[in-house]
N, C-alpha and C positions, 0 to 999 in steps of 0.2 A: 725800082722800089728799094733794092738792096743798098745802093749808095746813100739814098736819102735816109733810110732807117738807121744805118750805121753812123751817119753824121749826127742825127738827133741823139742816138745812144751816147755818142762821145761827148755831146754837149750837156745832156740832162741827166744821164745815169751815173751813179757812183761807179768809179772804176775799181772799187775795193772788192769786187767779187772775183770769181775765177774765170769769167768769160774771156779775159785777156790772154789766157794761155794759148789760144788759137790765133794764128796770124795768116790772113785776116780773121776777124771774128765771123762766126758762122750763124746764119739765120735759118730756122726751120719754121714751117707754116702749117704742117699737118702731120698726123701720125695714124698708124693703123697696125695692129698686130705686132710684128717684129720690126717695123719700119718707121723711120722719120722721113718726111718729105721737105726738101728745100724750096726756095722761092720759085725754082723752075720745075717743081714737082718731080724732081729726080728722087727715087727711093734710095735711102741709105739703110742697109741692114744694121740694126743697132745691137752690137755685142756688148754694150755697156748697160742698156736698159735702165737709165736714170739712176746710175750708181746702185743698182740692185734694189731700187724702190718699186719698179714695175715688173715684178716677177711673173705676172700673169698676162702680160701683153697690153699694148695700147688699145684704148677704146674697147676693152673687153665688154661684151654685151651684158654679162652678169652684173658687173659693177655699174653699168649705165642704168640698168633696170632698178638696181638698189637705190641709186641717187634719185631717180624719178619718183619711186615709191616713198622714200623718206621725205623728200621735199613736199609731198602731198599730205604727209601725216604730222611729223614732228621734226622739222629740220634743225631747230635750235632749242636749247634749254640751259638755263643757268646751272652751274655746277652744284649749287646747294640743293638741287632736286635730283631725282633718280629717274632714268629712262630704262625701259625694258631692254633696249639694245645694249646699254652699258652692262647690265647684270648678266645678260646672255654671253657677252664676249669674255668678261672676267670669269664666268663659270666654265666656259670652254677651255680657257688656258689652265685654270686651276684643276679641273677634273682630269685633264690630260696628265698633269704631273702626279696627281693622286693615283690614278689608275695604273700608270706605267711605273712609277717609282715609289708609291706608297707614302708620299710626302705631302703634307697639307701646307697650303700657302695662300697668299692673297695677292691681288693685283692692284697697283696704283697707277693711274693714267696721267699722261701729260701731253704736250703738243708737238714735240720734236725730239730727235735723238739726243742732242746735247742737253736738252732739258731733263730727259730721263736720266742721263748721267749725273746731272746736278742733284736730282732727287735721290739717286742711289748713294751718292756721297753723303747726303743728309741722313739717309737711313743708316749708313755705316757709323757716322759720327754719333747719331742718336743711340745706337746699340752698343758702341764700344767706348764712347767718350773721346775718340781720337779722329782727326781728319787726315792722318798720315797713311799713305797707301803705297804698295808696290804696284808698278806698271811695267809693261814691256817697252824696250827700245823698239822704235818703228811703229808703235801703236798710234791710232787716230780715234779720238772719242768725241770730236765736235769742237765748236768754237765759241761757246759761252766762256766767261772768265774762268770758271772752275774747270770746264772740260778742256779748255786750252792749256791749263796747267798740267793736265795729265797727258794730253797728246804730245808726241815726241818732238815735233818741230820747234826748234829754238826760235824760229822767226816769230811765232805767236807770243812767246814769253818775252822776247826782246822788245816787242811793241807794247805789250800790255802787262808784263809782270806775271807773277805766279801767286795764286792764293791757296794752293794745296801743296803740302810737303810730299814729294814723290821720290821714291827710290827706284831707279830704273834697272830692270833686269834684262840682259840680252835675250831676245827671242831665239828659240832653237831653229835658226835659219841655217840649215846644215851645209848648204853650198856656199855660204858666206859666213862661216863661223866666227863669232866675235873673239873667240879664244884661239883661232888658228888650228883647230882640231880637224881631223878627218872623220867623216860620219861613220864609216864602217869600223873604226877602231876606238872611238872616243869614249864609249861606254857611258854616254850621257854625262860628259864632263861638266856641262853647264849646270846640271842639277846638283852635282857634287859641290860646285862652287857656291851655289845658292844655299845648300844645307850647311855649309861651313860658316855662314854668317851667324849661325845660332850656337856656335861652339864656344864663343867667348864674348864677354861684354865689350871687348876692345875693338870689335868690328862696328860698334856704334848702333847695333840693331836690336840686341836682345839682352835682357837682364835675367840670368839663370836663377838668381836667388829668389826673385819675385815671380818667375815664369811669365814675364811680360815682354812683349815686343813693342818697339817704337812705332811699328807699322802694323796696323790691325786688319788690313784687308789687302787682297791682291785683285786688282781690276784688270781683266784681260780680254782681248779678242781671242777666242780659241783658235781662229785662223786670222792672220793679219789681213785687214781689208785694204785700206789705202797704202799700207806698207808693201803691197805686192801680191796679195792672195797667197801668202806663204803658209803652208801647212806644217805642223810640227811632226816629229816621229810619233808613230801610232800609240806608244805607251807613255809619252811624255807626261801627260796630265795625270795619268794613273799613279805616277811616281811623285809628281809635284804635290798633289793634294794631301797625302799623308804627312808631308813635311809641314804644310800649312796647318792642318788640324792638330798636329802635335803641339804647336805653339799658339793655338787659339787664334789663328788668322783666318778670316773669312775669304772665300773665293767667290768673286763676282764675274759672271760672263757677260760680255757686251755682244749681244746678238742682233744689234740694230741693222747691220749690213748682211750678216750671214744667216739670219733666221728665215722662217717661212719657206723651207725646202730649197733654199739656194744651194745647200751642200748635199742634197738628197735625203736629208732628215728635216724634221720640223725645226729643230734647233741644232746648231753646228756642234755643240758640246756632246751631242748624242753619238757623234762619230768616234768619241774617245772613251765611252763607257764611264762617264762621270756624271755627277749631278752637282751644280753649284749651290751656294747658299742663297743666291739671288741672281737674276739676270735681267738685262734691259732688252727691249724690243722696240721696233718702229719701222720706218720706211715702208716695206711692202705689206705691212699689216693692213693697209688700205689700198694696196697697189699703187701707192704714190699719189693718190687722189685727195688725201686729206692729211694734214700734219697731226698724226696721232702716234703716240709712243707710250711706253709704260715700263713698270717694274713688276716682275713676279719675285716674291721673297718668301722664305720659309715663315711659318706662322710665328715662331719665336722672335723674329726680327720685325714683324710688321703687324702684330696683333694690336687691337685698339688700346690696350693698356699702355703700350710703349710708343705707339704711332697714332696719337689721337687726332680728332678732327682739326683741320687747319695746319697739320704738320708740313704740307706742301699743297700748293693750289695754283691753278691757272684758269682764267675765264673760259677758255675753249677746251679744257682738258677732257671733259665728258660729253662733248658735242654729239648728239644722237646720230647725225649724218656720218661722222667718222666711225662711230661704233657700229652702225649698220654695215658700212664698208668692211670693217674688221670681221664681222660675222660672215659676210660673203666670202672673204678670204679663207676663213676657217672651214667653211663648207666645201671649198675647193680642195684644200690640203688634206682633209680627212676622207676624201673620196678615193676608194681603192683603185678605181679606173685611172684617176690622175696619177697616182703613185706608180702604177704599172707602166703607164705610157712614159712617164718621166724617166723611169729606170732604163727603158729601151733607148730613149733619145740621149741619155747620158753616155751609154755604151758607144753609140754611133759617133758622138762628138769627140769622146776620148780617143777613139780609133783614128780619127782624122788628125788630132793633135800629135799622137804618137808617130804617125807617118811624117808629119811636118818636121818633127824633131830629128828624124833620121835623115831627112833630105837637105836640111838647111844648117850649115855649120855655125851660123850666128845665133842659133837657138841654144840657150844654156839650160838652166833649171826649168823644169816643167812641173807644176803642182796642180793636181786635179782632184778635187773633192766635190763630187756631184757636178753641178753646173757653176762652180766657182773655180776658175782656171787661171793660173798665173804662168806667164811665159816670159822668162828673162832673155833679153837680147844682149849678147856678148860679142866682143871682138873675136873672130874665128882664130886669130893667131895667138893673142895674149890670154884669151878666155876671161878678160876683165869686163865689167859692166860697160855697155856701149850706149849711153843715153842718147847721144846725138843720132845714132842710127834708128833707135826706137822712135824718137820724136819725128824724124824725117818720114818714116813709114806711116806713122799715125796721121801726120798732116797731109801726106799725099792721098791717103784713103779718104780723108775728109774733104779735100778740095779738088781732086782729080778723079771723077767717076770713070768707071770701066764700062765699055760697050760689050755686052754679052747677049747673043741672040739678036733680038730687035729692040733692046732696051739698055739704057745707061743705069748703072748702079754705083753707089758709094758704100763705104763701110765705116761704121763708128768703131774705132779701135782705141780704147783708152790707154794712155801711156802714163803710168805712175810708178809707185814702188819706192823703196828706201833710196835707191840709186837712180830713180826716174828712168829706168831701162826696162820696165815690166809692162807687158800687155795684160790687163786684168779683164777677163771675159766673164760677163754675167748676163747671158742671153735670156730671152723669153723662155720660161719653163714650158710653154706650149709650142716651142719651136718645131717646125715641120721638117720632114725629110728634105723637101725641096729647098728650104731655107738653110739647112745644114750643108747641103751640097753647094748652094750658092756661096756660103761662107768659105768653103773649101776652094772653090774656083777663084773668088776674089782675093783671098789672102795669098794664094799662090802667085797670082799675077803681081800683086804689090811686092811680095818677097823677091820675085825674079827680077824686078826692076832695080834692086839694090846694087849700088856700086861702092865697093870698099877700097 
């Protein structure tokens, strides 16, 4: 089956997606919990979990029950009408922000992460009169025309151009500082450089006389996603936001990959004691089972007076099936038992990663925020990024299963990052002790096979 399917895929499927990153391409036919199963029904422990879209495990029975129930009641509905499920989900998100931070806001839904980014760009332009924004180097926000303009990869803009004026700011990637500074002595040099842009009009950013900035919003992943699960210093955003507020610049958080407890909090920005003016969400809001995304924004940015009916629209944006799945996800993350169990599993996984770093000289930076873990692979002699080694380990784990006990196992070990030398781990938030131990066994075996 494998050969025939791949021949048909090569002949009839566009080759413009990302499946070509694996050589040969990999077919999976089944899934369950933390595992994907290939055509030989070999289980692969998935430490990527659908790019953090399936935070709550494959074939989770709670979501299966939701789908069956909603299919039997109201599976579809035109966006011009209102479903109970839509109102419930919007209410859950907004009341969370009200109760915890005392900030009123509203939610606008769409169908995918990149579409939510497009919508928040419209929201910014509508509120400020400008489409010009700050964004981080190394960021990834999607692949629509507008989202591609903001995402850092030049490859997208080379192919399709840019429709948004973006000023790129180096992310505080302290082990690979854009300014060549040392983390323990830099005193947040990158923030000082950013603040300096507003000292004179000759930096092309700010007019002191009119108190106006050429760039009216900063759109950021609080923790870099595809850029390598890079976490900033703990006080970075607390020092950044006052600079933005002083110059009337909105701060927008992209929570599409890191939201829904990926980082041990409902939203990743909560790890840094800040509240954005707006944030986007998606992916695991439905456990990856329905393309649902959205924006939460402060009332003054999204009130009906300035964001009236028809400001943004998609046929499937308010689909009741997606909304019902979103409500199921919220029922999970607001359960105290889930939060306690997750906290325990985070400690166990972090302990394993810390031991691995001590034992293997080719492990460089390790960033761990909840269940979002970035592991840089470096050359043990030069300490420079070693993408060839990272890719080799990733592909071996995908194509050469390991025999443990009486069973073969593979490992999904995503290899991305700014230098393409980073393993970004986003496991099932319900990962069990046995699965954590299996990960420890498998990754050690693949690491010990390394020849440098």
